[in-house]
N, C-alpha and C positions, 0 to 999 in steps of 0.2 A: 814506431813508424818514424822515429826521430832518427835514426841510422839507417833508414832503406832509401835511400837516393839514388835511383837507377839512372838519372837524367845528369849524374855528377863525374867528370872524368876521375875527381880525386877518389871519389865511391870504387869507379871499377877499377882503377891503379890498386887500390887497396883489397877488393875481392879477388884480382889476379894474382897478388902476391900471397895472399890467402890461400888460393887455390894452389898456386906454383908450390909452396911449401908442405901444403899436403901430399901432394902427390909424390915429392923428393920424400915427405915422411915415411908413406907406404912402401915405396919400393924397398925402402932398407929392410924391412922383415918379407915382402913378397914382390917377385918380379912383376914390375906394371908393363914393362917391354922399353921400345925404344923411345918414347915420347918422355920418361923419365931420365933416360942417356942423354937426349938433347936440352933439358933442362937443366939437369947437372952441368953439363958442358956450358951451357949460357949462364949461371949464377955462379959459377966458379966454387971458390972455396967455402961461399955463405950457407949455412947449415939450414934445416928448414924450419926450426925454432926461431931463428931469426926472421928469417921471410914471413911467418905468421904474425910475430908482432909487430913488424913493420907494418903489414896489411892491416892488421887490427888499431893500429895508431891511426892509420890515415881513415879509415871510418870512424873513428872517435874522432878527429880533428872536424872530417866533414859534419858530425851531427852536432859537434860544437858550434859549428860557424854558422846551422840553421837555425841557432836561437839569437844570431845579432840583427 
């Protein structure tokens, strides 16, 4: 439960980046629809792997700060 902090804005930012990267990554193989097109336009040239890595980093930082 160290990394699950639903009352934290940092945690929600990380989860939203992970979800965005996941949707864009799935859209490469399957047609997700207009949601992926909007997310692709919103994120620009940033790839899904970078979005997922940044989101995991934010969740990890929030988990590390909970010990302080």
